[in-house]
C-alpha positions as CSV (number, residue, x, y, z in Angstrom):
1,M,46.5,188.9,23.1
2,G,47.7,185.9,21.1
3,M,50.6,183.7,22.3
4,N,53.8,183.5,20.1
5,S,55.3,180.2,19.3
6,Y,57.5,180.1,22.3
7,E,55.0,180.4,24.8
8,E,52.9,177.6,23.3
9,A,55.7,175.3,23.8
10,V,56.2,176.1,27.6
11,S,52.6,175.6,28.1
12,E,53.0,172.0,26.4
13,E,55.7,170.9,28.4
14,I,54.0,172.1,31.9
15,A,51.1,170.1,31.0
16,A,53.1,167.0,30.5
17,V,54.8,167.3,33.8
18,L,51.2,167.9,35.4
19,L,50.1,164.5,33.8
20,I,53.0,162.5,35.0
21,A,52.6,164.0,38.6
22,V,49.0,162.7,38.4
23,F,50.0,159.2,37.2
24,V,52.7,158.9,40.2
25,A,50.5,160.1,42.8
26,A,47.6,157.3,41.3
27,A,50.3,154.8,41.9
28,A,51.2,155.7,45.2
29,V,47.4,155.5,46.6
30,A,47.2,152.2,45.0
31,G,50.2,150.8,46.8
32,L,49.3,152.0,50.0
33,A,46.0,150.6,49.6
34,L,47.7,147.3,49.0
35,L,50.0,147.5,51.8
36,S,47.1,148.2,54.0
37,V,45.6,144.7,53.4
38,H,47.6,141.8,55.4
39,P,48.7,138.8,53.7
40,G,46.8,136.8,56.4
41,S,43.5,138.5,56.1
42,A,42.0,134.9,54.7
43,P,43.2,132.3,57.6
44,P,42.5,128.7,56.9
45,A,38.6,127.9,57.7
46,M,38.2,124.8,59.4
47,L,36.1,123.0,62.5
48,V,38.0,121.1,64.9
49,H,37.0,119.4,68.3
50,L,38.7,117.9,71.2
51,E,37.5,114.7,72.3
52,D,37.0,114.7,76.1
53,D,36.7,111.1,76.5
54,A,40.4,110.2,75.8
55,L,41.4,113.2,78.2
56,A,40.8,110.7,80.9
57,D,43.5,108.5,79.9
58,G,45.9,111.6,79.5
59,R,45.7,111.6,75.7
60,I,44.9,114.5,73.3
61,V,42.9,113.2,70.5
62,L,42.0,116.1,68.0
63,S,39.3,115.4,65.1
64,H,39.4,117.9,61.9
65,D,35.5,118.2,61.5
66,G,35.4,120.0,58.1
67,G,36.9,122.9,56.2
68,D,40.4,123.3,54.7
69,P,43.0,120.6,55.3
70,L,46.0,122.2,57.4
71,E,49.6,121.3,55.7
72,R,52.3,120.2,58.0
73,G,55.0,123.1,58.5
74,H,52.2,126.0,57.9
75,F,50.3,125.4,61.2
76,Q,51.4,124.4,64.8
77,I,49.6,123.0,67.9
78,F,50.6,124.5,71.4
79,V,49.8,122.3,74.1
80,N,50.2,124.2,77.5
81,G,52.4,126.9,75.5
82,R,54.6,124.2,73.7
83,D,54.6,123.5,70.2
84,L,53.9,119.9,69.9
85,T,52.9,119.4,66.3
86,D,55.7,116.9,65.3
87,V,54.7,114.9,68.2
88,F,51.2,114.1,66.9
89,T,50.8,111.2,65.2
90,T,47.8,109.6,63.3
91,S,45.1,107.4,64.6
92,E,46.9,104.6,63.0
93,G,50.4,105.7,65.0
94,S,52.1,107.1,62.0
95,A,54.3,110.2,62.8
96,T,55.0,110.9,58.9
97,W,51.9,112.7,58.2
98,T,51.9,115.4,55.6
99,A,48.4,117.2,56.1
100,W,45.6,117.2,58.4
101,K,42.2,116.7,56.3
102,N,38.7,116.6,56.7
103,G,37.4,113.6,59.0
104,E,41.4,112.5,59.9
105,V,42.5,112.5,63.6
106,L,45.5,113.7,65.2
107,V,46.5,112.0,68.6
108,L,49.3,113.0,71.0
109,E,50.1,109.8,73.5
110,G,51.3,110.2,77.2
111,Q,50.0,111.3,80.3
112,H,49.0,115.4,79.9
113,E,47.4,117.6,82.2
114,L,45.9,120.1,79.6
115,T,45.4,123.6,80.5
116,D,45.9,125.2,77.2
117,L,45.7,124.0,73.8
118,R,45.7,126.5,70.7
119,I,45.8,125.9,66.8
120,V,47.8,128.6,65.1
121,G,47.9,128.9,61.1
122,D,50.4,130.7,58.9
123,G,49.5,134.4,57.7
124,V,49.7,138.0,59.5
125,G,46.4,138.7,61.5
126,E,45.7,142.4,61.9
127,D,47.7,143.0,64.9
128,G,50.7,141.5,62.9
129,S,50.5,138.1,64.6
130,R,50.1,134.4,63.1
131,W,46.3,133.4,62.8
132,L,44.8,132.1,66.0
133,L,42.5,129.3,64.5
134,H,41.0,127.7,67.7
135,I,41.2,127.9,71.2
136,L,40.4,124.5,72.6
137,R,41.6,124.9,76.2
138,D,42.1,128.5,77.6
139,G,44.7,128.8,80.3
140,G,45.0,132.3,80.2
141,G,48.6,132.2,79.6
142,I,49.4,130.6,82.9
143,Y,50.6,127.1,82.3
144,P,52.3,124.6,84.7
145,D,55.6,123.0,83.7
146,P,55.2,121.2,80.8
147,P,55.4,117.4,80.8
148,V,58.5,115.5,79.4
149,I,57.2,114.2,76.0
150,P,59.0,111.6,75.1
151,T,60.5,111.9,71.5
152,P,59.0,108.8,69.2
153,T,61.6,106.3,68.2
154,H,61.0,104.4,65.1
155,T,62.5,101.0,65.2
156,A,63.8,99.7,62.1
157,T,62.7,96.5,60.6
158,P,64.9,93.9,61.5
159,T,66.7,92.3,58.3
160,P,65.5,88.5,58.5
161,P,68.4,86.0,58.9
162,P,69.1,84.1,55.3
163,L,67.6,81.0,54.3
164,V,69.9,77.9,55.6
165,A,68.8,74.5,55.5
166,Q,69.9,72.4,58.0
167,F,68.8,69.2,60.2
168,T,69.8,66.3,62.6
169,A,69.3,62.6,62.3
170,D,69.0,60.7,65.3
171,P,70.5,57.9,65.1
172,T,73.0,58.2,62.3
173,T,73.9,54.4,62.3
174,G,72.4,51.3,63.4
175,P,71.3,47.7,62.4
176,A,68.5,47.0,59.6
177,P,65.7,47.6,59.9
178,L,66.7,51.2,61.2
179,A,64.1,53.8,62.1
180,I,65.9,57.4,62.2
181,H,64.1,60.8,63.1
182,F,64.9,63.8,61.4
183,T,64.5,67.1,62.6
184,D,64.6,70.4,60.9
185,C,66.8,73.2,62.2
186,S,66.6,75.3,59.3
187,T,67.0,79.4,59.8
188,G,65.3,81.7,57.9
189,S,61.8,80.8,58.4
190,P,61.1,78.0,55.6
191,N,57.4,77.3,55.1
192,S,57.9,74.2,52.9
193,W,60.1,71.0,53.3
194,F,61.2,68.3,50.8
195,W,63.3,65.2,51.9
196,T,64.7,62.7,49.8
197,F,66.3,59.5,51.5
198,S,68.1,57.7,48.4
199,D,66.0,54.6,48.8
200,G,63.5,55.9,46.5
201,E,61.2,57.5,49.3
202,T,60.5,61.3,49.6
203,S,58.5,63.4,52.4
204,T,57.1,66.7,52.5
205,V,56.9,66.6,56.7
206,Q,58.9,69.0,58.4
207,N,60.1,66.6,61.0
208,P,59.7,63.1,59.6
209,T,60.8,59.5,60.6
210,H,62.0,57.0,58.0
211,T,62.8,53.3,58.3
212,Y,65.6,51.7,56.2
213,D,65.0,48.2,55.6
214,A,68.6,47.3,53.9
215,P,71.7,47.8,55.0
216,G,73.8,50.6,53.2
217,T,75.0,54.0,53.1
218,Y,72.5,56.3,52.3
219,T,72.4,60.2,51.6
220,V,69.6,62.2,52.9
221,S,68.8,65.5,51.3
222,L,66.7,68.2,52.7
223,T,65.6,71.2,50.4
224,V,63.6,74.1,52.2
225,R,61.9,77.1,50.4
226,N,60.2,80.4,51.4
227,S,59.2,83.5,49.7
228,A,62.8,84.6,49.5
229,G,64.0,81.4,47.7
230,A,65.3,77.9,48.6
231,D,68.3,75.9,50.1
232,T,69.5,72.4,50.1
233,T,72.0,70.4,52.6
234,S,72.7,66.9,52.6
235,R,74.0,64.2,55.1
236,T,74.6,60.5,55.3
237,V,73.1,57.7,57.2
238,T,74.5,54.3,57.7
239,V,72.4,51.0,57.8
240,T,74.2,48.0,59.1
241,A,73.3,44.4,58.6
242,P,70.5,42.9,60.7
243,L,71.7,41.5,64.3
244,P,71.7,38.0,64.4
245,A,68.4,36.8,66.0
246,A,68.6,34.2,68.7
247,V,68.6,30.6,67.8
248,H,67.1,28.2,69.8
249,D,68.3,24.5,70.4
250,I,65.5,22.5,69.2
251,T,65.1,18.6,69.5
252,L,62.0,17.4,67.3
253,V,60.7,13.7,67.0
254,T,57.5,12.5,65.6
255,S,56.2,8.9,65.0
256,M,54.4,7.7,61.9
257,P,52.0,9.3,60.2
258,K,53.3,12.5,61.4
259,G,55.7,13.8,58.8
260,G,56.9,17.0,57.3
261,T,58.6,19.0,54.6
262,L,61.6,21.2,54.3
263,G,61.9,24.4,52.0
264,G,63.9,27.3,51.4
265,T,67.7,27.9,50.6
266,L,70.7,27.1,52.4
267,A,73.7,29.7,51.6
268,F,77.5,29.6,52.7
269,T,81.0,30.4,51.6
270,V,83.5,27.5,51.3
271,T,86.3,27.7,53.2
272,G,87.9,24.1,53.0
273,P,89.7,22.3,50.3
274,W,88.6,19.3,48.1
275,S,84.9,20.2,48.5
276,Y,82.3,19.3,46.0
277,I,78.8,18.7,44.9
278,Q,77.5,16.4,42.5
279,V,73.9,17.4,40.7
280,G,72.6,14.8,38.6
281,E,75.6,13.6,36.6
282,E,77.6,16.7,37.0
283,R,80.1,17.0,39.5
284,L,81.0,20.5,40.6
285,A,84.6,21.0,42.0
286,L,84.4,24.1,44.5
287,A,87.4,26.2,45.3
288,K,88.1,28.3,48.5
289,G,85.8,31.6,48.8
290,D,83.3,30.1,46.5
291,Q,79.5,31.4,47.5
292,V,77.2,28.7,47.2
293,D,73.3,28.6,47.3
294,L,71.2,25.2,47.8
295,T,67.8,26.0,47.0
296,L,65.0,23.8,47.2
297,M,62.4,23.9,44.4
298,G,59.4,23.4,46.4
299,N,58.6,21.8,49.7
300,Q,60.2,18.1,49.9
301,T,61.3,15.3,52.0
302,G,65.1,14.2,52.5
303,T,68.3,14.4,55.0
304,L,70.3,17.5,56.1
305,Y,73.5,17.0,58.1
306,L,76.0,19.7,59.3
307,A,78.3,19.1,62.1
308,R,81.7,20.7,63.2
309,G,81.9,23.2,60.5
310,T,81.2,20.5,57.7
311,I,78.5,19.8,55.5
312,T,78.1,15.9,54.7
313,S,74.3,15.6,53.6
314,F,71.9,17.6,51.6
315,E,69.8,14.8,49.7
316,F,66.8,16.1,48.3
317,P,65.1,15.3,44.9
318,D,65.1,18.8,43.5
319,V,67.8,21.3,44.1
320,Q,68.9,24.4,42.2
321,V,72.7,24.9,42.9
322,S,74.2,28.2,42.3
323,V,77.7,29.2,42.4
324,N,79.0,32.9,43.0
325,D,75.3,34.1,42.1
326,K,75.3,31.7,38.6
327,V,72.8,28.6,38.5
328,V,75.5,25.9,37.6
329,G,72.9,23.0,38.0
330,R,69.6,21.7,39.0
331,G,68.4,17.9,40.1
332,T,68.8,15.3,42.9
333,I,71.5,15.3,45.2
334,R,72.0,11.4,46.4
335,P,73.9,10.1,49.3
336,D,77.6,11.0,49.4
337,E,77.2,13.6,46.5
338,I,78.2,16.4,48.7
339,W,81.1,17.3,50.4
340,I,81.9,20.5,52.2
341,S,85.1,20.0,54.2
342,G,84.5,23.8,55.7
343,Y,82.3,26.4,55.4
344,E,81.3,30.0,56.9
345,S,78.9,33.3,56.7
346,L,76.2,30.5,57.0
347,I,72.7,32.1,55.7
348,S,69.3,30.2,56.2
349,T,65.5,30.6,55.0
350,L,65.2,26.9,55.4
351,A,61.5,26.2,57.3
352,L,60.4,23.0,58.6
353,S,56.8,22.4,58.4
354,V,55.1,19.3,60.3
355,E,51.6,18.4,59.8
356,P,48.9,18.4,62.1
357,E,48.3,14.6,62.6
358,T,47.7,12.8,65.6
359,A,51.1,11.1,66.8
360,W,53.5,10.9,69.4
361,T,55.3,14.0,69.4
362,S,58.2,15.5,71.7
363,L,59.5,18.9,71.1
364,V,62.1,20.4,73.5
365,V,63.2,23.9,73.2
366,D,66.5,25.2,74.8
367,G,66.1,22.1,77.4
368,E,62.5,22.4,78.1
369,T,60.1,20.1,77.0
370,V,57.1,22.1,75.2
371,L,55.3,18.9,73.8
372,E,55.4,15.4,74.7
373,D,52.2,13.6,73.8
374,W,51.3,10.1,72.5
375,E,48.3,11.9,70.9
376,D,49.1,15.2,69.9
377,R,47.4,16.7,67.0
378,H,49.6,20.0,66.7
379,G,51.1,21.2,63.5
380,I,54.6,22.3,64.2
381,V,56.5,25.2,62.0
382,L,60.5,25.8,62.6
383,S,61.4,28.7,60.6
384,T,65.2,29.7,59.9
385,L,66.8,26.4,60.6
386,M,70.4,27.1,61.8
387,P,73.0,24.8,63.5
388,D,72.4,24.5,67.4
389,S,75.0,25.8,70.0
390,N,77.0,22.7,69.3
391,G,77.1,23.4,65.8
392,V,74.8,20.5,64.6
393,M,71.9,20.5,62.5
394,N,70.6,16.9,61.7
395,L,67.2,16.4,59.7
396,A,65.6,13.3,58.4
397,L,62.3,13.3,56.9
398,S,61.3,9.9,56.2
399,G,58.8,7.9,54.3
400,T,57.0,8.6,51.2
401,D,53.6,7.2,52.0
402,Q,51.2,8.9,53.9
403,D,51.4,6.4,56.8
404,Q,55.2,5.6,57.0
405,R,56.3,9.5,57.4
406,A,58.2,10.7,60.5
407,V,60.2,13.4,61.5
408,F,63.7,13.8,63.4
409,Y,65.4,17.3,63.9
410,Q,68.6,17.9,66.0
411,G,69.6,21.5,65.6
412,G,68.6,25.2,65.9
413,A,65.8,27.6,64.5
414,E,65.2,31.2,65.3
415,I,61.4,30.8,65.6
416,Y,59.2,27.7,66.6
417,T,55.3,27.9,66.3
418,L,52.4,25.6,67.1
419,V,49.5,25.4,64.8
C-alpha cells in the first residue's frame, strides 16, 4: 500500500532528527577524547647534572646539559622541599636571569646540607600534578630544618662625586726667587691636569713645583678633566722683592802694576736739594724723587766716592745718565761735576775686577786678613759694590799706563772671589 503525502512528510522530519542526533553524539565523543589528554602530556625535555665538587663547599651548582630551555616562572627548583628558584644566580652572579638554556649554569651560594633536590616544570601529569622533570637527590620526602637562605641584596652603584677643581699652594708668599709647591685636591677623580702660572709657564703634572724669579702677584689656575667634563679654579700668590744679601766690609789695596777696572750701573733716588750731574757740557739739575741711573759703558778706570748719604765723585770717561728711565746724556763726568746731597734706594750692579799681576796686595774682609803678600799673583773680583757698614764707598783706580796702575777700595761688596 503506498504512503500518502502526509506520511511522507513525517518520515522526512524523523530522518532529520536522527541525523542531528548522530552529529551531537560524534561531537561528544570527540570532546571526551580531547579531555582525556592532559595538557602536560609533553613535558620539557632537558638534561641536567649536579656538580658534586661544589657540594664540598656547600654550594649547589646545576648545569643545563642540553634540551629545551626552561623559562623563569615556568619551573621551580626545590631544595630540601623549598622553592629556591629565585635565589639561584648565574655563574657570573646575576640574579636577573630570565631563562635557563643549554650550557648555562645556575648557582646557589651558601652552606647547604643537601638531602633532596627536584626540578618541577609547568603542565599537568597523568596524576594531575605538575611535571617532575628531575630528581637529583632523593630524600624520600624527609627534610631537615631548612637553612636560612640570605636574601640577595643589590647595592646600588653610588653616584660619583662631581668634578670640582681645588688645590693648595705652599708657601703662598715670600721673596724672589720663590719656589712654590702646588698640591691637587680636586674631587670627582680627574685624570688630567693643566696649570698656568701667569708668568708664561704651564705644567701638566698633577702636583708641580714652580719657581717665580721676579716680584709680583701671580694668578695660578688649575683645570682638571675627566670623562664627565672639566672644571677650573684659581688663586693668587705673592712674590716680594729679594732679601738683601749680606754686604761684606772690604779694604783692598794693590801696588803697581796691579790695576783694575769697574763696570756696571749705580742707581738711586734723589732725596736732597740742589743735586746735579754734569755730563760733558750739559748740566742736569735733579729734583727730589728723581730716579737716576749711572751706567758705565764698558769697564773703565776712575774714582767713586759715597759717604754720609751723599755722592761727591763718579769720575769716569764714558757714562750714560738716565733720569726717570729716560736717557738724558752720555759722556765724561769730571771732578766736581756730580753732587748728590741725599739719596735712598741704592741699587748696584758695579763689579770691580783686579788683574792677576804679581804685586803687593792686601785684602781685608770683615776685619779678617784674606791676603797680604808682596808677590801675590791672584786676580780679585768684587761683585755688587755697596757702601760698607759705615756708609762709605771709596774707590780709586789710578794709572792708565800698564806699569803705573794700582787699586784702592774701601767699602762693601756682596761677593769677593780670588781668581
